[in-house]
N, C-alpha and C positions, 0 to 999 in steps of 0.2 A: 504494500500500500504506500510506503514511503516514496517509491519511485514514480507514482502516478501524479503527484502534486495535489492530491485532494486533502491532505492533512490540514492546511490552513483554512479549509472550509467546513470542517467537521463541527457540528453544533452540539452534539451529545454523543457520549459513548459509555457503554456498560462493559467494564472489564472484570466484573465479578466472577469469582470462581477460579481465577488464575492465581498461581503461587508466586507472589512477589516478595517472599522472604529473602533475607540476605541482600537486600538492595537491588533486586532484579527488576525494578520498575522500568518500563520502556521509556527510553530517552526521547523518542519521537513525539511524546505527548507535549513536549515544549513547543512543537510546531503548530499545535492546534490553537491558533490565535483567537478564534471566535467561539471556542468551546463554551457552552452555556451550562451544561450539566454533565456530571461525572459520577459514575457508580463504581465503587471499589469494595463491594461486599464480599466477605469470605475470601480474602486475598492474602492472608497471613502477614499483613503489614504490622510492624511493631513501632514504626515511626512514620511521620508524614513524608512522602517523597518530595525531594527538593524541586522536582519538576513542576509541582503545583504553583510555585511562585510565578511562573511564566504565564499562567492562565488568568490574565487580568480581566477577562469578561465572564469568568465563571460565576454563575448565580446559585447553582444547586450542587452541593457536595454530599455524597452519601458514602460512608465507610463503616458499615455494620459488620459485626461478627469477625473482628480482627483481634490483634493483641496490642492495640495502642494503649499506652499508659499516659500519653501526653499528646496534645495537639498544638504545642508551641511551634512558632516559626512561620511557616508558609501561609497560614490562615490570615494573618494580619496583612499580607501582601495582596489580598483579593478584594479590591474595593467594591465590586458589584455583588458580593456574596449576599444571598437572600435566605438560604437555608443550609443549616449544618445538622446532619443526621449522623450521629456516631454511636448508635446503639450497640449494646453487647460488646463492649471493649473492657479495658481495665483502667480507664481514665480516672485520675485522682483530681481533687480540686486544684491542687498545685500544678497540675498539668494543663490547665486551661489559661491561655493568655487573656489578661483583663481587657486589653484594647479591642478584642473582637466585638465586645458588646457596645462599643462606640460606633460601630458601622451603621450608617443611617438606614440601609435597606434590609438589614437582618431581621427577618420576621418569623422564621421557624428555627427553634432551638431544641434539639432532641438529644439529650444525654442519658436516655433510658438504659438501665442495666449496666452501670459502670461502678466505680468505687468511690463515689463522692460522699464525703462525710459532712460537708457543709456546702452551702450554695457558693458558686464561684464569686469572687470579688468583682464588683462592678456589673454584675448581672442586672442590677436595677437601672443601668444605663441603656438597656435594650428596650427603649420606650416604644419602638415600633413593632415589637413582638406580638404576633397573634397566636402563636403556638409555643408553649413551653412544656416540655416533657422531661421531668427529673425523676420519673418513677423508678422503682426497684434499685435504689441506691442505699446508702446508709445514713441518710439525713435524719437528724434528731430534732431539728428546729428550722423554721423559716424566719429570717429576720423581718421585723415589722416593716422596714423601709423598702423591702424588695418589691412589694406589689403596689406601692404608692404611685409610681409613674408608669406602670405597665397597664394602663387603662384600656388598651385596645385588645387585650387577650380575649380570644374566643375559646381557646382550649388550654386547660391547665391540668396536668396529670402529676400528682405527687404520691400516688399509690405505691405500696410496697416498700415504704420507708419506715423509720422508727419514730414518726411524728406522734406526739400526744395532743397537740393542739395546733390550730391554724391562726395566723395573725389576724387581728380584727380588720385589717385593711382589705381582706378578701371581699368584703361587702362592696368595695368600690368597683369591683370587676363586674359591672352590670351587663357586659356583652358576652359573658361566659356562656357557652353552650353545653359544656361538659367539664367536670372536674372530679 
C-alpha cells in the first residue's frame, strides 16, 4: 500500500488484532496526514506509538484491551482529538497527562476498566465532555469540583468502583441520560 501513494488520503483505519508488541508499530502511519480515526484494539501495545504525534487531524482514538499503563506523550500533540477510548488497559492516574483535558474539542473520555485510584488531575477542565466513563476502576471518591463545569455531560458511568457517595454537584448535570 505504501507504494501506491494512497496513505496521505486514508481517513480511518482499524489495525486491531495485530501484534504491535516490542515497538513493531508500522512507521507508514506517519504518512496518513488526514487520518481522522484510528482503532488499535487488542494490539499488545504497552506504550503509545510515537507515530501518533504525526496525526495532527486525528479526532477519534481507540486503544482497548492492551497493556498500556500510561498515555503520556503523543496525546497532547493531537489538537483535533475529540474522543479517547482506552478501555481495558492498566492505566494509572499518574499515567494520564493533565493537559489533554484542556483540549477544546475533547468530548468523549473513556477510561473504563483501568487502574485509576483517583480521578485524573484537571479532568474538570474537560468542560466540553458529553461522555465520561470511569467505570470499573478503583475510585473511592469523586471530588466535588469535578462535575461543577462539566454541565454538558449526557452520559456518566462511575459503576464498578468503590464509591460510597456521589458529590452533590451531580444534580447540576441536568442533561444526563444515563449514569
